[in-house]
MARBA-3410 file (N, C-alpha, C, O; in Angstrom, 1 decimal):
278
210.6,298.4,264.5,210.8,297.7,263.3,210.4,298.5,262.0,209.4,299.3,262.1 ~ 211.2,298.4,261.0,210.9,299.2,259.8,211.3,298.3,258.6,212.3,297.7,258.6 ~ 210.4,298.2,257.6,210.6,297.3,256.5,209.9,297.8,255.2,209.0,298.6,255.3 ~ 210.4,297.3,254.1,209.8,297.5,252.8,209.9,296.2,252.0,211.1,295.7,251.8 ~ 208.8,295.6,251.6,208.9,294.4,250.9,208.5,294.5,249.4,208.6,293.5,248.7
208.3,295.7,249.0,207.9,296.0,247.6,209.0,296.8,246.9,209.0,298.0,246.9 ~ 210.0,296.1,246.3,211.2,296.7,245.8,211.5,296.1,244.4,211.6,294.9,244.3 ~ 211.8,297.0,243.5,212.1,296.5,242.1,213.5,297.0,241.7,213.8,298.2,241.7 ~ 214.3,296.0,241.4,215.7,296.3,241.0,215.8,296.1,239.5,214.9,295.9,238.7 ~ 217.1,296.1,239.0,217.3,296.0,237.5,217.2,294.6,237.0,217.5,294.4,235.8
216.7,293.6,237.7,216.3,292.4,237.2,214.9,292.5,236.5,214.5,291.6,235.7 ~ 214.2,293.5,236.8,212.9,293.8,236.1,212.9,295.2,235.6,213.8,295.6,234.9 ~ 211.9,296.0,236.0,211.9,297.4,235.5,212.4,298.4,236.5,212.3,299.6,236.3 ~ 213.0,297.9,237.6,213.8,298.8,238.5,215.0,299.3,237.8,215.5,298.7,236.8 ~ 215.6,300.4,238.3,216.6,301.1,237.6,218.0,300.8,238.1,219.0,301.2,237.5
218.2,300.1,239.3,219.5,300.0,239.9,219.8,298.6,240.3,218.8,297.8,240.5 ~ 221.0,298.2,240.5,221.4,296.9,241.1,220.9,296.7,242.5,220.6,297.7,243.2 ~ 220.7,295.5,242.9,220.3,295.1,244.2,221.0,295.8,245.3,220.4,296.2,246.3 ~ 222.4,295.8,245.2,223.2,296.3,246.3,222.8,297.8,246.6,222.9,298.2,247.8 ~ 222.5,298.6,245.6,222.1,300.0,245.9,221.0,300.1,246.8,221.0,301.0,247.7
220.0,299.3,246.7,218.8,299.3,247.5,219.2,298.9,249.0,218.7,299.4,250.0 ~ 220.0,297.8,249.0,220.4,297.3,250.3,221.2,298.4,251.1,220.9,298.6,252.3 ~ 222.1,299.0,250.4,222.9,300.1,251.1,222.0,301.2,251.6,222.3,301.8,252.6 ~ 221.1,301.6,250.8,220.2,302.7,251.2,219.3,302.3,252.4,219.1,303.0,253.3 ~ 218.8,301.1,252.3,217.9,300.6,253.5,218.8,300.5,254.7,218.3,300.8,255.8
220.0,300.0,254.6,220.9,299.9,255.7,221.2,301.3,256.3,221.3,301.5,257.5 ~ 221.5,302.3,255.4,221.7,303.7,255.8,220.6,304.2,256.6,220.7,305.0,257.5 ~ 219.3,303.9,256.2,218.1,304.4,256.8,217.7,303.5,258.0,216.6,303.8,258.6 ~ 218.6,302.6,258.4,218.3,301.7,259.6,217.0,300.9,259.5,216.3,300.7,260.4 ~ 216.8,300.4,258.3,215.7,299.4,258.1,216.1,298.1,258.8,217.3,297.8,258.9
215.1,297.4,259.2,215.3,296.1,259.8,215.1,295.0,258.7,215.8,293.9,258.8 ~ 214.2,295.2,257.8,214.0,294.1,256.8,213.7,294.8,255.4,213.2,295.9,255.3 ~ 214.3,294.1,254.4,214.1,294.6,253.0,213.8,293.4,252.1,214.6,292.4,252.1 ~ 212.6,293.4,251.4,212.2,292.4,250.5,212.3,292.8,249.1,211.8,293.9,248.8 ~ 212.8,292.0,248.2,212.8,292.3,246.8,211.7,291.6,246.1,211.4,290.4,246.4
211.1,292.3,245.2,209.8,291.8,244.5,209.8,292.1,243.0,208.9,292.8,242.6 ~ 210.8,291.6,242.3,210.8,291.8,240.9,209.5,291.3,240.3,208.9,290.3,240.7 ~ 209.1,292.0,239.2,207.9,291.5,238.5,208.1,290.1,237.9,209.1,289.9,237.2 ~ 207.2,289.2,238.2,207.4,287.8,237.7,207.2,287.8,236.2,206.7,288.7,235.6 ~ 207.7,286.7,235.6,207.6,286.6,234.1,206.1,286.5,233.7,205.3,286.1,234.4
205.9,287.1,232.5,204.6,286.9,231.9,204.8,286.4,230.5,205.9,286.5,229.9 ~ 203.8,285.7,229.9,204.0,284.9,228.7,203.9,285.7,227.4,203.3,285.2,226.4 ~ 204.4,286.9,227.4,204.4,287.7,226.1,205.6,288.7,226.3,206.0,289.0,227.4 ~ 206.0,289.3,225.1,207.1,290.2,225.1,206.8,291.4,226.0,205.7,292.0,225.9 ~ 207.7,291.8,226.8,207.5,293.0,227.7,208.9,293.5,228.1,209.9,292.8,228.0
208.8,294.7,228.7,210.1,295.3,229.2,210.0,295.5,230.8,210.8,296.4,231.3 ~ 209.2,294.8,231.4,209.0,295.0,232.9,209.3,293.8,233.8,209.6,294.0,234.9 ~ 209.2,292.6,233.2,209.3,291.4,234.1,210.7,290.8,234.0,211.4,290.9,233.0 ~ 211.0,290.1,235.1,212.2,289.3,235.1,212.0,288.1,234.1,210.9,287.5,234.1 ~ 213.1,287.6,233.5,213.0,286.4,232.7,213.2,285.2,233.6,214.0,285.3,234.6
212.5,284.2,233.4,212.5,283.1,234.4,213.9,282.5,234.5,214.3,282.0,235.5 ~ 214.7,282.5,233.4,216.1,282.0,233.4,216.9,282.9,234.4,218.0,282.4,234.8 ~ 216.5,284.1,234.7,217.3,284.9,235.6,217.0,284.8,237.1,217.7,285.3,237.9 ~ 215.9,284.1,237.4,215.4,284.0,238.8,216.5,283.3,239.7,216.7,283.8,240.8 ~ 217.1,282.2,239.3,218.1,281.6,240.1,219.3,282.6,240.5,219.7,282.7,241.6
219.7,283.4,239.5,220.8,284.4,239.8,220.3,285.5,240.7,221.0,285.9,241.6 ~ 219.1,285.9,240.5,218.4,286.9,241.3,218.4,286.5,242.8,218.7,287.2,243.7 ~ 218.0,285.2,243.0,217.9,284.7,244.3,219.3,284.6,244.9,219.5,284.9,246.1 ~ 220.2,284.1,244.2,221.6,284.0,244.7,222.2,285.3,245.1,222.9,285.4,246.1 ~ 221.9,286.3,244.3,222.5,287.6,244.5,222.0,288.2,245.8,222.7,288.7,246.6
220.6,288.1,246.1,220.1,288.6,247.3,220.7,287.8,248.5,221.1,288.4,249.5 ~ 220.7,286.5,248.4,221.3,285.7,249.5,222.7,286.0,249.7,223.2,286.0,250.9 ~ 223.4,286.3,248.6,224.9,286.6,248.8,225.2,287.8,249.5,226.3,287.9,250.1 ~ 224.3,288.8,249.6,224.6,290.0,250.3,224.3,289.9,251.8,224.6,290.8,252.6 ~ 223.5,288.9,252.2,223.1,288.8,253.6,224.2,288.9,254.6,224.1,289.6,255.6
225.3,288.2,254.4,226.4,288.2,255.4,227.0,289.5,255.5,227.7,289.8,256.6 ~ 226.9,290.4,254.5,227.6,291.7,254.6,226.7,292.7,255.4,227.2,293.8,255.8 ~ 225.4,292.4,255.6,224.5,293.3,256.2,223.8,292.5,257.3,222.6,292.3,257.2 ~ 224.5,292.2,258.4,223.9,291.3,259.4,222.7,291.9,260.2,221.9,291.2,260.8 ~ 222.6,293.3,260.2,221.5,293.9,260.9,220.3,294.2,260.0,219.3,294.7,260.5
220.4,293.8,258.7,219.3,294.0,257.8,218.9,292.7,257.2,219.7,292.1,256.4 ~ 217.7,292.2,257.5,217.3,290.9,257.0,216.8,291.1,255.6,215.9,292.0,255.3 ~ 217.3,290.3,254.7,216.9,290.4,253.2,216.0,289.2,252.9,216.2,288.1,253.3 ~ 215.0,289.5,252.1,214.0,288.5,251.7,213.8,288.5,250.2,213.9,289.5,249.5 ~ 213.5,287.3,249.6,213.4,287.1,248.2,211.9,286.9,247.9,211.3,286.0,248.4
211.5,287.7,246.9,210.1,287.6,246.5,209.9,288.0,245.1,210.8,288.3,244.4 ~ 208.7,287.9,244.6,208.3,288.4,243.3,206.9,289.0,243.4,206.1,288.7,244.3 ~ 206.7,290.0,242.5,205.3,290.6,242.4,204.7,289.9,241.1,205.2,290.1,240.0 ~ 203.7,289.1,241.4,203.2,288.3,240.3,201.9,288.9,239.7,201.0,289.3,240.5 ~ 201.9,289.1,238.4,200.7,289.6,237.7,199.8,288.4,237.5,200.2,287.3,237.3
198.5,288.7,237.7,197.5,287.7,237.4,196.7,288.2,236.2,196.0,289.2,236.2 ~ 196.8,287.3,235.1,195.9,287.5,233.9,195.3,286.2,233.7,196.0,285.2,233.3 ~ 193.9,286.1,233.8,193.3,284.8,233.7,193.6,284.1,232.3,193.5,284.7,231.3 ~ 193.9,282.8,232.5,194.2,282.0,231.3,195.6,282.3,230.6,195.9,281.7,229.6 ~ 196.4,283.2,231.2,197.7,283.5,230.6,198.8,283.3,231.5,199.8,282.7,231.1
198.8,283.7,232.8,199.9,283.7,233.6,200.1,282.4,234.4,199.1,281.7,234.6 ~ 201.3,282.1,234.8,201.6,280.9,235.6,201.0,280.9,236.9,200.8,282.0,237.5 ~ 200.6,279.8,237.5,200.1,279.8,238.9,201.3,280.4,239.8,202.4,280.0,239.6 ~ 200.9,281.2,240.7,201.9,281.9,241.6,202.7,280.9,242.3,203.9,281.1,242.5 ~ 202.1,279.8,242.7,202.8,278.8,243.5,204.0,278.2,242.8,205.0,277.7,243.4
204.0,278.2,241.5,205.1,277.7,240.7,206.4,278.4,241.1,207.5,277.8,241.3 ~ 206.3,279.7,241.3,207.6,280.5,241.6,208.0,280.3,243.0,209.2,280.1,243.3 ~ 207.1,280.3,243.9,207.5,280.0,245.3,208.1,278.6,245.5,209.1,278.5,246.2 ~ 207.5,277.6,244.9,208.0,276.3,245.1,209.3,276.0,244.3,210.1,275.3,244.8 ~ 209.4,276.5,243.1,210.5,276.2,242.3,211.8,276.9,242.8,212.9,276.4,242.8
211.6,278.2,243.3,212.8,279.0,243.6,212.9,279.3,245.1,213.7,280.1,245.5 ~ 212.1,278.7,245.9,212.1,278.8,247.4,212.1,280.2,247.8,213.0,280.7,248.6 ~ 211.1,280.9,247.4,211.0,282.4,247.7,210.4,282.5,249.1,209.7,281.6,249.6 ~ 210.6,283.7,249.7,210.2,284.0,251.0,208.7,284.5,251.0,208.0,284.3,252.0 ~ 208.4,285.2,250.0,207.0,285.8,249.9,206.6,286.1,248.5,207.5,286.2,247.6
205.3,286.3,248.3,204.8,286.7,247.0,203.8,287.8,247.1,203.0,287.8,248.1 ~ 203.9,288.7,246.2,202.9,289.8,246.1,202.1,289.5,244.9,202.6,289.2,243.8 ~ 200.8,289.7,245.0,199.9,289.5,243.8,199.3,290.8,243.4,198.9,291.6,244.3 ~ 199.2,291.0,242.1,198.6,292.3,241.7,198.1,292.2,240.3,198.4,291.3,239.5 ~ 197.2,293.2,239.9,196.6,293.3,238.6,197.1,294.6,238.0,196.7,295.7,238.5
197.8,294.5,236.9,198.3,295.7,236.1,197.7,295.6,234.7,197.6,296.6,234.0 ~ 197.3,294.4,234.3,196.8,294.2,232.9,195.4,293.5,233.0,195.3,292.4,233.5 ~ 194.4,294.2,232.5,193.0,293.7,232.7,192.6,293.1,231.3,192.7,293.7,230.3 ~ 192.2,291.8,231.4,191.7,291.1,230.3,190.2,291.1,230.1,189.5,290.6,231.0 ~ 189.7,291.8,229.1,188.2,291.8,228.9,187.7,290.3,228.7,188.4,289.4,228.4
186.4,290.2,229.0,185.8,288.9,228.8,185.9,288.4,227.3,185.7,289.2,226.4 ~ 186.3,287.2,227.1,186.3,286.6,225.8,187.2,287.4,224.8,186.9,287.5,223.7 ~ 188.3,287.8,225.3,189.2,288.7,224.5,190.7,288.4,225.0,190.9,288.5,226.2 ~ 191.6,288.2,224.1,193.0,288.1,224.5,193.8,289.4,224.6,194.9,289.4,225.0 ~ 193.2,290.5,224.2,193.8,291.8,224.3,193.8,292.2,225.8,193.0,291.8,226.6
194.8,293.1,226.1,194.9,293.5,227.5,194.9,295.0,227.7,195.4,295.7,226.8 ~ 194.2,295.4,228.7,194.2,296.8,229.1,195.2,297.1,230.2,195.1,296.7,231.3 ~ 196.2,297.9,229.8,197.3,298.3,230.7,196.9,299.5,231.5,196.7,300.6,231.0 ~ 196.7,299.3,232.8,196.1,300.4,233.7,197.2,301.1,234.5,196.9,302.0,235.2 ~ 198.5,300.7,234.3,199.6,301.2,235.1,200.4,302.1,234.2,200.0,302.5,233.1
201.6,302.4,234.6,202.6,303.2,233.8,202.4,304.7,234.0,201.5,305.1,234.7 ~ 203.2,305.4,233.3,203.2,306.9,233.4,202.2,307.6,232.5,202.0,308.8,232.7 ~ 201.6,306.9,231.5,200.9,307.6,230.5,199.4,307.3,230.6,198.9,306.2,230.4 ~ 198.6,308.3,231.0,197.2,308.1,231.2,196.5,307.9,229.8,195.4,307.3,229.8 ~ 197.2,308.3,228.7,196.6,308.1,227.4,196.4,306.6,227.1,195.5,306.2,226.4
197.3,305.8,227.6,197.2,304.3,227.3,196.0,303.8,228.1,195.3,302.9,227.5 ~ 195.7,304.3,229.3,194.5,303.9,230.0,193.3,304.3,229.2,192.4,303.5,229.1 ~ 193.3,305.5,228.7,192.1,306.0,228.0,191.9,305.2,226.7,190.8,304.9,226.4 ~ 193.0,304.9,226.0,192.8,304.2,224.8,192.3,302.8,225.0,191.5,302.3,224.2 ~ 192.7,302.2,226.1,192.2,300.8,226.4,190.7,300.9,226.8,189.9,300.0,226.4
190.4,301.9,227.5,189.0,302.1,227.9,188.1,302.3,226.7,187.0,301.7,226.7 ~ 188.6,303.0,225.8,187.8,303.2,224.5,187.8,302.0,223.6,186.8,301.6,223.1 ~ 189.0,301.5,223.4,189.1,300.4,222.4,188.7,299.0,222.8,188.2,298.3,222.0 ~ 188.8,298.7,224.1,188.4,297.4,224.6,187.1,297.4,225.3,186.5,296.3,225.4 ~ 186.6,298.5,225.8,185.4,298.5,226.5,184.4,299.5,226.0,183.3,299.7,226.6
184.7,300.2,224.9,183.7,301.1,224.3,183.3,302.2,225.2,182.2,302.7,225.1 ~ 184.2,302.6,226.1,184.0,303.7,227.1,182.9,303.3,228.1,182.3,304.2,228.7 ~ 182.6,302.0,228.2,181.7,301.5,229.3,182.5,301.4,230.6,183.1,300.4,230.9 ~ 182.6,302.5,231.3,183.5,302.7,232.4,183.1,301.7,233.5,184.0,301.0,234.1 ~ 181.9,301.5,233.8,181.5,300.6,234.9,181.9,299.2,234.5,182.4,298.4,235.4
181.7,298.8,233.3,182.1,297.4,232.9,183.6,297.2,233.0,184.1,296.2,233.4 ~ 184.3,298.2,232.5,185.8,298.1,232.6,186.3,298.1,234.0,187.2,297.2,234.3 ~ 185.8,299.0,234.8,186.3,299.0,236.2,185.9,297.7,237.0,186.7,297.1,237.7 ~ 184.7,297.3,236.7,184.2,296.0,237.3,185.1,294.8,236.9,185.4,293.9,237.7 ~ 185.6,294.9,235.7,186.4,293.8,235.2,187.7,293.8,236.0,188.3,292.7,236.3
188.3,294.9,236.3,189.5,295.0,237.1,189.2,294.3,238.4,190.0,293.5,238.9 ~ 188.1,294.7,239.1,187.9,294.1,240.4,187.6,292.6,240.3,188.0,291.8,241.2 ~ 186.9,292.2,239.3,186.6,290.7,239.1,187.9,289.9,238.9,188.0,288.8,239.4 ~ 188.8,290.5,238.2,190.1,289.8,238.0,190.9,289.7,239.3,191.5,288.7,239.6 ~ 190.8,290.8,240.1,191.4,290.8,241.5,190.7,289.7,242.3,191.4,289.0,243.1
189.4,289.6,242.2,188.7,288.6,243.0,189.2,287.2,242.6,189.5,286.3,243.5 ~ 189.3,286.9,241.3,189.7,285.6,240.8,191.1,285.3,241.3,191.5,284.2,241.6 ~ 192.0,286.3,241.3,193.4,286.1,241.8,193.4,285.7,243.2,194.1,284.7,243.6 ~ 192.6,286.4,244.0,192.5,286.0,245.5,192.0,284.6,245.7,192.5,283.8,246.5 ~ 191.0,284.2,244.9,190.3,282.9,245.1,191.1,281.8,244.5,191.0,280.7,245.0
192.0,282.0,243.6,192.7,280.9,242.9,194.2,280.8,243.1,194.8,279.8,242.8 ~ 194.8,281.9,243.6,196.3,281.9,243.7,196.8,281.9,245.1,196.0,282.3,246.0 ~ 198.0,281.5,245.3,198.6,281.4,246.6,199.7,282.6,246.7,200.7,282.5,246.0 ~ 199.4,283.5,247.6,200.3,284.6,247.8,200.1,285.3,249.1,199.2,284.9,249.8 ~ 201.0,286.2,249.5,200.9,286.8,250.8,200.3,288.2,250.9,199.6,288.5,251.8
200.7,289.0,249.9,200.4,290.4,250.0,199.6,290.8,248.7,200.0,290.4,247.6 ~ 198.5,291.6,248.8,197.9,292.1,247.7,198.4,293.5,247.4,198.4,294.4,248.3 ~ 198.9,293.7,246.2,199.5,295.0,245.8,198.4,296.0,245.4,197.4,295.7,244.7 ~ 198.7,297.3,245.8,197.9,298.4,245.3,196.5,298.0,244.8,196.2,298.1,243.7 ~ 195.7,297.6,245.8,194.4,296.9,245.5,193.4,297.7,244.7,192.5,297.1,244.1
193.5,299.0,244.8,192.6,299.9,244.0,193.3,300.7,242.9,193.0,301.8,242.7 ~ 194.3,300.1,242.3,195.1,300.8,241.3,194.3,301.3,240.1,194.7,302.2,239.4 ~ 193.1,300.8,239.9,192.3,301.2,238.8,191.9,302.7,238.9,191.6,303.2,237.9 ~ 192.1,303.3,240.1,191.7,304.7,240.2,192.8,305.6,239.7,192.6,306.8,239.5 ~ 194.1,305.1,239.5,195.2,306.0,239.3,195.0,306.9,238.1,195.1,308.1,238.3
194.8,306.4,236.9,194.6,307.2,235.7,193.2,307.7,235.5,192.9,308.4,234.5 ~ 192.3,307.3,236.4,190.9,307.8,236.3,190.9,309.3,236.5,190.2,310.1,235.9 ~ 191.8,309.8,237.5,191.9,311.2,237.8,190.6,311.9,238.0,190.3,313.0,237.7 ~ 189.7,311.1,238.6,188.3,311.6,239.0,187.5,312.0,237.8,186.6,312.8,237.9 ~ 187.8,311.4,236.6,187.2,311.8,235.3,186.0,310.9,235.0,184.9,311.4,234.6
186.1,309.6,235.2,185.1,308.7,234.7,184.2,308.1,235.8,183.1,307.7,235.5 ~ 184.7,308.0,237.0,183.9,307.4,238.1,184.4,308.0,239.4,185.5,308.6,239.4 ~ 183.6,307.9,240.4,184.0,308.4,241.7,184.0,307.2,242.7,183.2,306.3,242.5 ~ 184.8,307.2,243.7,185.0,306.0,244.6,183.9,305.9,245.6,183.9,304.9,246.4 ~ 183.0,306.9,245.7,181.9,306.8,246.6,180.6,306.3,245.9,179.5,306.3,246.6
180.6,305.9,244.7,179.4,305.4,244.0,179.1,304.0,244.6,180.0,303.2,244.8 ~ 177.8,303.7,244.8,177.5,302.5,245.5,178.0,301.2,244.8,178.5,300.3,245.4 ~ 178.0,301.2,243.4,178.5,300.0,242.7,180.0,299.8,243.0,180.5,298.7,243.1 ~ 180.7,300.9,243.0,182.2,300.8,243.2,182.5,300.3,244.7,183.3,299.5,244.9 ~ 181.8,300.9,245.6,182.0,300.5,247.0,181.6,299.0,247.2,182.2,298.3,248.1
180.6,298.6,246.5,180.2,297.2,246.6,181.3,296.3,246.2,181.6,295.2,246.8 ~ 182.0,296.6,245.1,183.1,295.9,244.6,184.3,295.9,245.6,184.9,294.9,245.9 ~ 184.6,297.1,246.2,185.7,297.2,247.1,185.3,296.3,248.4,186.2,295.7,249.0 ~ 184.1,296.4,248.8,183.7,295.6,250.0,183.9,294.1,249.7,184.3,293.3,250.6 ~ 183.6,293.6,248.5,183.7,292.2,248.2,185.2,291.8,248.3,185.6,290.7,248.7
186.1,292.7,247.8,187.5,292.4,247.9,187.9,292.3,249.3,188.7,291.4,249.6 ~ 187.5,293.2,250.2,187.8,293.1,251.6,187.3,291.8,252.2,188.1,291.1,253.0 ~ 186.1,291.3,251.8,185.6,290.0,252.3,186.6,288.9,251.9,186.9,288.0,252.7 ~ 187.0,288.9,250.6,187.9,287.8,250.2,189.3,287.9,250.8,189.8,286.9,251.2 ~ 189.8,289.1,251.0,191.1,289.3,251.7,191.0,288.7,253.1,191.9,288.0,253.6
189.9,288.9,253.8,189.7,288.4,255.1,189.7,286.9,255.1,190.3,286.2,255.9 ~ 188.9,286.3,254.1,188.8,284.9,254.1,190.1,284.2,253.8,190.4,283.1,254.3 ~ 191.0,284.8,253.0,192.3,284.2,252.6,193.4,284.6,253.5,194.6,284.2,253.3 ~ 193.1,285.5,254.5,194.1,285.9,255.4,195.3,286.6,254.7,196.5,286.4,255.1 ~ 195.0,287.5,253.8,196.0,288.2,253.1,196.5,289.5,253.8,195.7,290.0,254.7
197.6,290.0,253.4,198.1,291.2,253.9,197.8,292.3,252.9,198.0,292.1,251.7 ~ 197.3,293.4,253.3,197.1,294.6,252.4,198.2,295.6,252.6,198.6,295.9,253.7 ~ 198.8,296.0,251.5,199.8,297.1,251.5,199.2,298.4,251.4,198.2,298.6,250.7 ~ 199.7,299.4,252.1,199.5,300.8,251.8,200.7,301.2,251.0,201.8,301.2,251.4 ~ 200.4,301.6,249.7,201.4,301.9,248.7,201.6,303.4,248.5,200.6,304.0,248.2
202.8,303.8,248.6,203.1,305.3,248.5,203.4,305.8,247.1,203.5,307.0,246.9 ~ 203.6,304.9,246.2,204.3,305.3,244.9,203.4,306.3,244.1,204.0,307.2,243.5 ~ 202.1,306.1,244.1,201.3,307.0,243.3,201.5,308.5,243.7,201.4,309.4,242.9 ~ 201.6,308.7,245.0,201.8,310.0,245.6,203.1,310.6,245.2,203.2,311.7,244.6 ~ 204.2,309.9,245.5,205.5,310.5,245.3,205.9,310.6,243.8,206.8,311.4,243.4
205.2,309.9,242.9,205.4,310.0,241.5,204.5,311.0,240.9,204.6,311.3,239.7 ~ 203.6,311.6,241.7,202.6,312.6,241.1,201.6,312.0,240.2,201.0,312.8,239.4 ~ 201.3,310.7,240.3,200.3,310.1,239.5,198.9,310.0,240.1,197.9,309.7,239.4 ~ 198.9,310.1,241.4,197.7,309.8,242.2,197.7,310.7,243.4,198.7,310.7,244.1 ~ 196.6,311.4,243.8,196.7,312.3,244.9,196.5,311.5,246.3,196.5,312.1,247.3
196.4,310.2,246.2,196.1,309.4,247.4,196.9,308.2,247.4,197.5,307.8,246.4 ~ 197.0,307.6,248.6,197.6,306.2,248.7,196.7,305.2,248.0,195.5,305.4,247.8 ~ 197.3,304.1,247.7,196.6,302.8,247.5,196.6,302.0,248.8,197.7,301.7,249.2 ~ 195.6,301.7,249.4,194.2,302.0,249.0,193.7,303.4,249.6,194.3,304.0,250.4 ~ 192.6,303.8,249.0,191.9,305.0,249.5,191.3,304.9,250.9,191.3,303.8,251.4
190.9,306.0,251.4,190.4,306.1,252.8,189.3,305.1,253.0,189.2,304.5,254.1 ~ 188.3,305.0,252.1,187.2,304.1,252.4,187.7,302.6,252.6,187.3,302.0,253.6 ~ 188.6,302.2,251.8,189.1,300.8,251.9,189.9,300.7,253.2,189.9,299.7,253.9 ~ 190.7,301.7,253.5,191.5,301.7,254.8,190.6,301.7,256.0,190.9,301.0,257.0 ~ 189.4,302.3,255.9,188.5,302.3,257.0,188.0,300.8,257.2,187.8,300.4,258.4
187.8,300.1,256.1,187.4,298.7,256.2,188.5,297.8,256.7,188.2,296.9,257.5 ~ 189.7,298.1,256.3,190.9,297.3,256.8,191.0,297.5,258.3,191.2,296.5,259.0 ~ 190.8,298.7,258.7,190.9,299.0,260.2,189.8,298.3,260.9,190.0,297.7,262.0 ~ 188.6,298.4,260.3,187.4,297.8,261.0,187.6,296.3,261.2,187.2,295.8,262.3 ~ 188.1,295.6,260.3,188.2,294.1,260.4,189.6,293.7,260.8,189.9,292.5,260.8
190.5,294.6,261.2,191.8,294.3,261.7,192.6,293.4,260.7,193.2,292.4,261.1 ~ 192.6,293.8,259.5,193.3,293.2,258.4,194.8,293.6,258.5,195.1,294.7,258.6 ~ 195.7,292.6,258.4,197.1,292.9,258.6,197.6,293.8,257.4,197.1,293.7,256.3 ~ 198.6,294.6,257.7,199.1,295.6,256.7,200.6,295.6,256.7,201.3,295.3,257.7 ~ 201.1,296.1,255.6,202.5,296.5,255.5,202.5,297.9,254.8,201.6,298.3,254.2
203.7,298.6,254.9,203.9,299.8,254.1,204.8,299.5,253.0,205.9,298.9,253.2 ~ 204.4,299.9,251.8,205.2,299.6,250.6,205.5,300.9,249.9,204.6,301.7,249.6 ~ 206.8,301.1,249.5,207.1,302.3,248.7,207.2,302.0,247.2,207.3,302.8,246.4 ~ 207.1,300.7,246.9,207.1,300.2,245.5,208.3,300.9,244.8,208.2,301.4,243.7 ~ 209.5,300.8,245.4,210.7,301.5,244.9,211.2,300.9,243.6,211.3,299.7,243.5
211.5,301.8,242.7,212.1,301.4,241.4,213.5,302.0,241.3,214.3,301.7,240.4 ~ 213.9,302.8,242.3,215.2,303.4,242.5,215.5,303.3,243.9,214.7,303.3,244.8 ~ 216.8,303.3,244.2,217.2,303.2,245.6,216.8,304.4,246.4,216.5,304.3,247.6 ~ 216.7,305.6,245.8,216.3,306.8,246.5,214.8,306.7,246.9,214.4,307.6,247.7 ~ 214.1,305.8,246.4,212.6,305.6,246.7,212.3,304.7,247.8,211.2,304.5,248.1
213.3,304.0,248.4,213.1,303.0,249.4,212.3,303.5,250.5,211.5,302.7,251.1 ~ 212.4,304.7,250.9,211.6,305.2,252.0,210.7,306.4,251.7,210.1,307.0,252.6 ~ 210.5,306.7,250.4,209.6,307.8,250.1,208.2,307.6,250.5,207.6,306.6,250.1 ~ 207.7,308.5,251.2,206.3,308.4,251.7,206.0,307.6,252.9,204.9,307.4,253.4 ~ 207.1,307.0,253.4,206.9,306.0,254.6,206.3,306.7,255.8,205.3,306.2,256.3
206.9,307.8,256.2,206.4,308.5,257.4,204.9,309.0,257.2,204.1,309.0,258.1 ~ 204.6,309.5,256.0,203.2,309.9,255.7,202.3,308.7,255.8,201.1,308.8,256.2 ~ 202.7,307.5,255.3,201.9,306.3,255.4,201.7,305.9,256.8,200.6,305.5,257.2 ~ 202.7,306.1,257.7,202.5,305.8,259.1,201.5,306.7,259.7,200.6,306.2,260.4 ~ 201.5,308.0,259.4,200.6,308.9,259.9,199.2,308.6,259.4,198.2,308.7,260.2
199.0,308.2,258.2,197.7,307.8,257.6,197.2,306.6,258.4,196.0,306.6,258.7 ~ 198.0,305.6,258.6,197.5,304.4,259.2,197.1,304.7,260.7,196.0,304.3,261.1 ~ 197.9,305.5,261.3,197.5,305.9,262.7,196.2,306.7,262.8,195.5,306.6,263.8 ~ 196.0,307.4,261.8,194.7,308.2,261.8,193.5,307.3,261.7,192.4,307.7,262.1 ~ 193.7,306.1,261.3,192.6,305.1,261.2,192.7,304.1,262.4,191.9,303.1,262.4
193.6,304.4,263.3,193.7,303.5,264.5,194.5,302.2,264.2,194.4,301.3,265.0 ~ 195.2,302.2,263.1,196.0,301.0,262.7,197.4,301.2,263.3,198.1,302.2,263.0 ~ 197.8,300.3,264.2,199.0,300.5,265.0,200.0,299.4,264.9,201.0,299.3,265.6 ~ 199.7,298.4,264.0,200.6,297.2,263.8,200.9,297.0,262.3,200.0,297.2,261.5 ~ 202.1,296.6,262.0,202.5,296.2,260.7,203.1,294.7,260.7,203.4,294.2,261.8
203.1,294.1,259.6,203.6,292.7,259.5,205.1,292.7,259.1,205.5,293.5,258.2 ~ 205.8,291.8,259.6,207.2,291.5,259.3,207.4,290.0,259.3,206.5,289.2,259.7 ~ 208.5,289.5,258.8,208.8,288.1,258.7,209.7,287.7,259.8,210.8,288.3,260.0 ~ 209.4,286.7,260.5,210.2,286.1,261.6,210.1,284.6,261.5,209.0,284.0,261.6 ~ 211.3,283.9,261.3,211.3,282.5,261.3,210.3,281.9,260.2,209.6,281.0,260.4
210.4,282.6,259.0,209.6,282.2,257.9,208.1,282.3,258.1,207.3,281.7,257.3 ~ 207.7,283.1,259.1,206.2,283.4,259.3,206.0,284.9,259.4,206.9,285.6,259.8 ~ 204.8,285.3,259.1,204.5,286.7,259.2,204.1,287.0,260.7,203.4,286.2,261.3 ~ 204.5,288.1,261.2,204.3,288.4,262.6,204.0,289.9,262.8,204.6,290.7,262.0 ~ 203.1,290.2,263.7,202.8,291.6,263.9,203.8,292.3,264.8,204.3,291.7,265.8
204.1,293.6,264.5,204.9,294.4,265.4,204.3,295.8,265.4,203.7,296.2,264.4 ~ 204.4,296.5,266.6,203.8,297.8,266.7,204.6,298.7,265.7,205.8,298.6,265.5 ~ 203.8,299.7,265.1,204.5,300.7,264.2,205.4,301.5,265.1,206.1,302.4,264.5
END
């Protein structure tokens, strides 16, 4: 079995039509391909699907299924969680009859502030400017806020997969904090506890490596060791924004998981998640 559930097409900030990704996955003999356009957010942006487009997005994915009988196609969204701003994730699943939801934090909202710290994207300067302007270079407070927002997402929202759970490290570039500091590991450990309680799937995400933005997978080795320790279910995500990225880093992710003794991944069967050997 081979699958990718984290795929962005031109309904959001992906660069190509849905069919291009399907054809590439079919060429690579994938068994399952899930689309996960960025869900709408309540402010002007250039990365999320507009809610009025979701019915067409769903119909388009469904419409290709008969042409690719050996490749199961699934409809999903990657939902951003911003406290007090974003829609409950369940709204999208229930309204549009989606197969799965990915939850993630890309925009960090400081306490008692409507401004947002964008921790993603290609420019580390935006990360630095937010750290300076919103948190006064209080790195521990800023990073802790990212994790607290992730905790709140897990505790309050309904979704299947947690996206790039330690993305806060990407633009850090080992400048402001290290991942072996006790306070940081304590936050990561709490996230793992919540993931276990909610029976979520953790993705190993390859995008940071193949885009040259991060020297490591999301999540890092320490978190992977905890995932392995507690037998938390996993998927491999390439977080593709182009069809050529559908399988980038997949084999390296398999090798990484096997190095931690992880030998099963999750797939969808009869509308339920099921384990299969890597």
